[in-house]
C-alpha positions, 0 to 999 in steps of 0.5 A, a space after each residue: 537833674 542829677 548828672 550821670 557820673 554823679 548819680 553812678 558814683 553816689 549809687 556805688 559809694 553810698 552803701 559802703 560809706 554809710 556802713 563804714 562811717 555810720 553818719 549820725 545826722 540831726 536836722 536833715 529835714 531843714 534842707 528844703 526838698 526843692 528850690 534853691 538853697 545854700 548849704 553853709 558848713 564849717 570846713 574841717 577836712 576834704 572829706 566834708 565834701 564827701 559826707 555832706 552830699 552823702 546824706 543830703 537827698 539832693 545833689 549838692 554842688 560845691 564851688 571848688 578851687 580851680 587848682 583841683 581841676 588843673 593838676 598835672 599827670 595821672 594823679 591830677 587827671 584822677 582828681 579832676 575826674 573825681 571832682 567832676 563826678 562829685 558835681 563840683 564846679 571849678 572857680 578861681 577864688 583868688 580875689 577881685 574879679 575872679 571872686 566875682 566870677 565865683 559869685 556869678 557861678 553860684 548865682 547860676 546854680 541857684 537860679 536853676 533851683 539847685 542846692 549850692 554848698 559853700 564853706 564860708 571860711 573859704 578854706 579848711 580850718 588849720 586847727 579845728 577852730 571856726 574862722 571868720 566868714 567871707 561875705 560872698 555867701 550873704 550876697 548870694 543869699 540876698 540876690 538869689 532869695 535862697 535860704 541858707 542852711 547852716 551845718 556843723 561837721 564833727 570829727 572829719 579832721 580826725 577822719 581825714 587830716 590835711 594831707 592824708 589820702 586814706 581816711 580813718 574809719 570812725 563815725 561822722 556826725 553832722 547837724 543841720 540848722 534851721 534855714 536862714 533868710 537874708 534880705 537887704 541891699 547886697 551892695 552894702 558891705 557893712 550889712 553883708 559883714 553883719 549878716 555873715 558874722 551872724 551866720 558864723 555865730 549860728 554855725 558856732 552854736 551848732 558846732 561848739 567850736 571856738 571862734 577866731 575873728 580872723 580869716 583862716 587864710 591869714 592864720 595859715 600864713 601865720 603858722 607857716 611863718 612860725 615854722 
């Protein structure tokens, strides 16, 4: 069931965003109309989390960084309310047991037959390229039985670059690929790695991005050290 803030915000924003950004969407029929499903997208911009729910007819629940819900002051409160209205769930993704808690949260969303949005790269691409995926998504898919629908976003890094609040008005494009079903032993780390790498190749085929076989977080550290 769609919560009231999410429903109201969607009803209010959809007409304006559809007119301003004129989404060009391919393959939306690949998203099941009911039952658990994982939307797995490349991640170029904060606005990805706006445009995906805008075009998917079902509510999409993203697992958002807990920091988005704990920022101080009026700006922090506004950010928190916005993320709640967007149907996002706060999780601590800093590793170890905290990552395990994020997986449990995702499994709960899927167990309720809902649509879960995940960025396998774990963070926004720092340079528009596609980075190595985190294996948690493969584990979620195996343990929940939910299909994964790979998604490619285009130009959202131009619409809203990192650090920019006001987006640039231009057309956004999205491509939804065919559902992928994963099976096997969810405790087999090598299997999870192989399945995740295959998923990233599917996303790369849809997006046409250059692939980089390191985590985006590592690349961001390298870039900060070069400054």
